[in-house]
Wavefront OBJ file of the C-alpha trace (Angstrom):
o trace
v 61.413 58.003 13.336
v 63.733 60.419 11.519
v 66.795 59.358 9.596
v 69.056 60.974 12.201
v 67.432 58.993 15.031
v 67.579 55.797 13.017
v 71.244 56.396 12.233
v 72.018 57.081 15.903
v 70.319 53.796 16.901
v 72.327 51.814 14.375
v 75.487 53.626 15.435
v 74.828 52.747 19.087
v 74.058 49.145 18.145
v 77.316 48.902 16.201
v 79.264 50.395 19.113
v 77.766 47.947 21.598
v 78.446 45.030 19.232
v 82.082 46.144 19.020
v 82.247 46.372 22.815
v 80.963 42.788 23.040
v 83.477 41.540 20.487
v 86.368 43.292 22.252
v 85.253 41.900 25.630
v 85.101 38.368 24.193
v 88.557 38.719 22.612
v 90.038 39.978 25.893
v 88.352 37.147 27.837
v 89.647 34.604 25.318
v 93.154 36.082 25.469
v 93.125 35.758 29.267
v 91.850 32.173 29.220
v 93.853 30.834 26.260
v 97.222 30.483 28.094
v 95.504 28.065 30.492
v 93.612 26.049 27.856
v 95.595 22.833 28.345
v 95.333 23.082 32.133
v 91.568 23.706 31.880
v 91.105 20.721 29.569
v 93.070 18.465 31.938
v 91.002 19.795 34.851
v 87.803 19.048 32.935
v 88.887 15.473 32.261
v 89.883 14.965 35.915
v 86.599 16.434 37.137
v 84.407 14.346 34.865
v 86.299 11.074 35.095
v 85.451 10.724 38.802
v 86.433 7.309 40.059
v 86.569 5.879 36.524
v 89.445 6.136 34.084
v 88.924 7.904 30.775
v 91.614 7.353 28.188
v 91.543 10.017 25.492
v 93.211 9.791 22.115
v 93.636 12.276 19.286
v 92.482 10.849 15.954
v 93.196 14.016 13.983
v 96.682 15.516 13.889
v 95.468 18.991 14.877
v 93.075 17.824 17.616
v 95.487 18.388 20.540
v 95.603 22.062 19.506
v 92.028 22.624 18.320
v 90.094 20.910 21.140
v 91.618 22.899 24.054
v 91.223 25.983 21.861
v 87.500 25.262 21.476
v 87.172 24.812 25.221
v 88.873 28.166 25.802
v 86.478 29.794 23.337
v 83.482 28.211 25.055
v 84.627 29.403 28.480
v 85.328 32.893 27.121
v 81.789 32.961 25.754
v 80.379 31.951 29.148
v 82.403 34.674 30.862
v 81.159 37.187 28.293
v 77.441 36.369 28.590
v 76.731 38.779 31.493
v 78.476 41.601 29.612
v 76.557 40.758 26.402
v 73.261 40.844 28.285
v 74.165 44.149 29.942
v 74.874 45.712 26.555
v 71.606 44.360 25.128
v 69.574 45.651 28.077
v 71.306 49.032 28.003
v 70.445 49.331 24.311
v 66.764 48.490 24.893
v 66.317 50.471 28.123
v 65.525 53.919 26.616
v 62.541 52.471 24.704
v 60.977 50.638 27.648
v 58.510 51.773 30.284
v 59.543 51.540 33.918
v 57.440 48.429 34.613
v 58.717 46.783 31.415
v 62.299 47.458 32.484
v 61.661 45.793 35.841
v 60.120 42.711 34.245
v 62.729 42.286 31.500
v 65.734 43.088 33.681
v 64.679 40.817 36.551
v 63.850 37.899 34.221
v 67.122 38.338 32.357
v 69.178 38.278 35.552
v 67.247 35.305 36.920
v 67.496 33.464 33.600
v 71.256 34.002 33.504
v 71.647 32.687 37.044
v 69.532 29.638 36.218
v 71.568 29.017 33.061
v 74.840 28.960 35.005
v 73.206 26.879 37.723
v 72.287 24.327 35.054
v 75.874 24.292 33.794
v 77.246 23.718 37.299
v 74.636 21.052 38.090
v 75.574 19.136 34.951
v 79.342 19.578 35.357
v 79.672 18.600 39.011
v 76.837 16.120 39.436
v 75.492 14.707 36.194
v 78.556 14.169 34.008
v 80.745 12.454 36.635
v 77.906 10.036 37.382
v 77.293 9.425 33.688
v 80.950 8.545 33.035
v 81.075 6.354 36.127
v 77.906 4.598 35.009
v 79.336 3.818 31.570
v 82.514 2.506 33.174
v 80.659 0.321 35.676
v 78.163 -1.364 33.324
v 80.784 -2.779 30.967
v 83.145 -5.704 31.508
v 86.145 -4.920 33.696
v 88.516 -5.832 30.882
v 87.235 -2.929 28.745
v 88.757 0.533 29.088
v 86.923 3.578 27.762
v 88.967 5.179 24.999
v 87.528 8.000 22.955
v 88.644 10.793 20.667
v 89.132 14.119 22.446
v 86.924 15.912 19.883
v 84.012 13.544 20.502
v 84.620 13.790 24.251
v 84.362 17.594 24.189
v 81.321 17.519 21.887
v 79.600 15.120 24.271
v 80.387 17.260 27.322
v 79.418 20.605 25.778
v 76.175 19.233 24.306
v 75.053 17.857 27.656
v 76.119 20.989 29.556
v 74.218 23.284 27.195
v 71.152 21.024 27.337
v 71.038 21.486 31.115
v 71.688 25.207 30.835
v 68.725 25.712 28.507
v 66.529 23.251 30.429
v 66.974 25.377 33.545
v 65.216 28.243 31.728
v 61.863 26.500 32.189
v 60.708 28.632 35.183
v 61.310 31.807 33.165
v 59.398 30.388 30.189
v 56.470 29.255 32.353
v 56.375 32.625 34.103
v 56.321 34.474 30.783
v 53.553 32.251 29.364
v 51.349 32.810 32.416
v 52.089 36.516 32.862
v 51.403 37.289 29.197
v 48.172 35.257 29.384
v 49.285 33.016 26.529
v 48.081 30.018 28.529
v 46.213 30.218 31.834
v 47.945 28.890 34.928
v 45.171 26.364 35.633
v 45.449 25.089 32.061
v 49.176 24.513 32.515
v 48.436 22.611 35.713
v 46.146 20.324 33.717
v 49.009 19.668 31.293
v 51.387 18.398 33.982
v 51.214 14.804 32.761
v 51.993 15.803 29.185
v 54.894 17.992 30.285
v 56.324 15.129 32.359
v 56.386 12.992 29.215
v 57.994 15.877 27.310
v 60.706 16.095 29.985
v 61.630 12.447 29.530
v 61.540 12.758 25.736
v 63.839 15.788 25.974
v 66.086 13.816 28.312
v 66.181 10.877 25.908
v 67.155 13.136 22.982
v 69.831 15.261 24.642
v 71.433 12.734 26.968
v 73.298 9.471 26.327
v 71.216 6.303 25.964
v 71.153 5.487 29.668
v 68.449 5.832 32.299
v 70.649 7.664 34.819
v 71.364 10.779 32.751
v 67.819 10.817 31.351
v 66.370 10.913 34.870
v 68.908 13.503 36.005
v 67.715 15.852 33.256
v 63.985 15.035 33.194
v 63.364 15.220 36.959
v 64.955 18.685 37.457
v 63.060 19.924 34.389
v 59.753 18.868 35.906
v 60.653 20.352 39.308
v 61.558 23.630 37.599
v 58.216 23.526 35.770
v 56.418 23.247 39.113
v 58.494 26.105 40.524
v 57.595 28.203 37.505
v 53.905 27.551 38.178
v 54.310 28.296 41.873
v 55.774 31.756 41.286
v 53.612 32.733 38.307
v 50.437 34.777 38.182
v 48.533 36.022 35.190
v 48.579 39.669 34.231
v 45.709 41.536 35.791
v 43.322 43.295 33.451
l 1 2 3 4 5 6 7 8 9 10 11 12 13 14 15 16 17 18 19 20 21 22 23 24 25 26 27 28 29 30 31 32 33 34 35 36 37 38 39 40 41 42 43 44 45 46 47 48 49 50 51 52 53 54 55 56 57 58 59 60 61 62 63 64 65 66 67 68 69 70 71 72 73 74 75 76 77 78 79 80 81 82 83 84 85 86 87 88 89 90 91 92 93 94 95 96 97 98 99 100 101 102 103 104 105 106 107 108 109 110 111 112 113 114 115 116 117 118 119 120 121 122 123 124 125 126 127 128 129 130 131 132 133 134 135 136 137 138 139 140 141 142 143 144 145 146 147 148 149 150 151 152 153 154 155 156 157 158 159 160 161 162 163 164 165 166 167 168 169 170 171 172 173 174 175 176 177 178 179 180 181 182 183 184 185 186 187 188 189 190 191 192 193 194 195 196 197 198 199 200 201 202 203 204 205 206 207 208 209 210 211 212 213 214 215 216 217 218 219 220 221 222 223 224 225 226 227 228 229 230 231 232 233
């Protein structure tokens, strides 16, 4: 590759990186005016039938925490644009069949990621908070720092988002002949244990949330096997 071609590639990469940064800044600027409303909506959504009393331990927390939430949401909004820029940059160097495989898996992976976020936000987290409220004595009210509350929520949401990538990972392993499909079927028991270990690590120390992460992970593993075939020689 000549110096001119190499320079043009780096120039294009820099331009696309700038596009991504500008898109994120614009998305953040559009979301930021609603950061307090979005944080209140998040608390209302996740509290369910239980009452969550939030306090600010640090002086700057009432400003920083909604700001972090706005940044996180701006990043989520920007992900499709980031992926488009990355695919557009790689496209000229890919064969037609490679483009189809990479593009389709990227789109499907993105959809599964957002599906995992929605599944956790609307189903898992409300039940987790309700569970914590119900198992304790009635005289105890849950009071937590808003920073720890947001860290807890974002960690669990991202865990589900990445866990929902399992079908894509299984499909890639089988299609690239890294591990044969029949071999993966033989490892079902081990993977089931891995799912529960993953659930125990990335969820609170309760059985409800662990099951609600481990069971979908295993179902997604089976779906990945169902729609996967090895690459033909």
